[in-house]
N, C-alpha and C positions, 0 to 999 in steps of 0.2 A: 923696133924690134915684132914679131909677131910670135906673139904666143897663139899652141896650142894643146888646148886639154878637154879633159873629162872629168865628169865623179861619180864615184861610186859610193851607195848606202852600200854601209856594212857593219858588223854588229859586234864583234870581237874584236877592239882593235890591238894588240896583244899577239892574237892567229895570226892575224895577220902580218903583222910586223915580223913575225918568225917564219915565216912562206916567204917574205919580201927577203928575207938576209941568208933564208934559204936557198934564193934564187936566182944569187949573186948578188943583190945590191948591198948598201954598203951606207951604212947612220955617218948621217952628216949632219946631221940640229936633232937633239936634242932634247924631247916635251920642251914646249917652252908656251907660253901666254902670251898674246897678241893684240889687243887695243885696236882696231879699225875706224875708220869715224871717214864716210863720204862728205868729201862736202862740194857745195851746189849753190847758183847766186839765188835771191829767196825764193819762193814759194809761186810768185806768179807766173817769172821766168819759168823758173828752173831749166836752162838750155843741155847743159849735160844732160840732166836724165830723159828730155828732148829726143834729145839726142842719140839715144841711150849710149851715150860716153860715161867714163865714170872719173873721178878724181883722189884719191885716195891717201888720207895717214895712217898709215902702219906701225903703233907703235908695238915693239915686241925688246924686252929686258934693255937696257939700255939705250938702243936702237931703234930709231925713227927712220920711216922712207914714205919720202912721196914720188907714189903712182900714175898716172892715165892710163885709163885705157881708151878704146875704141870703140868704136860703133862694132859690134857682131860682127861677120862674113857671113858671108851662105852656107850651112855645111848642118846634112841632115846628123850627126852622131856627132861632130865636135865643139866647142865652145873656139874659132880663131878670133882676134880679134888684137890690132896692134896696142901695145904696150911699154911705158916709157915708165923707169924708175929710176931713181936717185937718193942716194943716206942723204939724212938731212942736219946737220951739226949741233942745230939750236933750234929745238923746234917753237921756244917761244916767239922767237922771233917770223919764224912762218908765219905762224896762224896771226900776228901782228897783219907779214905781208896778205894774206889769204882775207883776212877782212879788210881791208886796206883797198884790195882788189871787188871790193862785194864777194865774198861767196861764206856763206856760213851751214855751219856745222848741220845733216838733214837726215844722216843716219850714220846709228851706231850697233858694231856686237863684236863681242870675240867671241877666241875661240882659243882651244889648243892645241899644238902643231909640231909634231916630228917630221922629220923632213930627210929622204931614204934618196940616195941614185946610183944612180946603174946608168952607168953612161955617162950618154945627155942625155937620158929621162929624168927628169924632179918626180918621185913621191912622197907627194906627204898626207898622216894619218891625222886627221883634222877634229873633234871636239866639240860641237856645236851645239846650239841650246835644241837645235832640228832636229839631233841624232850624230852620228858616225860619218866619215867617208874619208872615200881615198879618196885626191886627186894624184892625178896624171900629167903632164906637163913636160912636152915633148916631141919630135918627129911621132905624124900618124900609127906609120909603119911600127913605128917601138909602141906605141903606145899599145897598139891591137894584138900586137907578139904580147907585150909584156901581162895584159888584160886577159885574156887565152891561155897563157900559163897559170894565171891565179883562180882558175874557171868559170871567166866571166865573158858571158852576151852583150854584145853589140845592144840589145833588146835594155839591157842594165847601163848603160851610159846616163849619165843630166848631166843635160851641158846648160843647166842654168846656173846660178854663183849666188855665194853664200846669202847677197842681199832678196834676189827673188826668192831662195827657199825659204828665207826667215817670214817674205812680205804673204808668202805662200800657205806659209803653216796660220800665220798670225787669222789668213780671210779665213780658215775651221773654225777657227774660238768663237 
């Protein structure tokens, strides 16, 4: 599967949640806490990072998901990359498998996420350590149409992922 997405920095999550609902989006998942851990090979090789790929373990509530993300494709305004995700029934066993393969946790971050949907467009309202963001995932034309309806321009689109945003913010300090 190929995911196409953008992020937009926002201040007031409740304001945008109301705007999204007014535009016909439906609440799919109430605000929930997520723990995200990226895995890679030990620091000298870090081959996934060097290839601009990611292997993420996400824990949200009682559910755990393992996600592989391929290197981003060329695009001026959108983050486009291969993505494969599966729910994991036994996270302790998965962590043992990852360790046995030589993978180690290399980055961890948390966020709160509210998920809405408008047709095939998935809209997430995220609260992170570096601010609040609206993430839109779907077809390019859907993203542009919905972002425009909310009053945003392409200049406000962010292609960076949360790891990049967090590292960039830490670099300022």
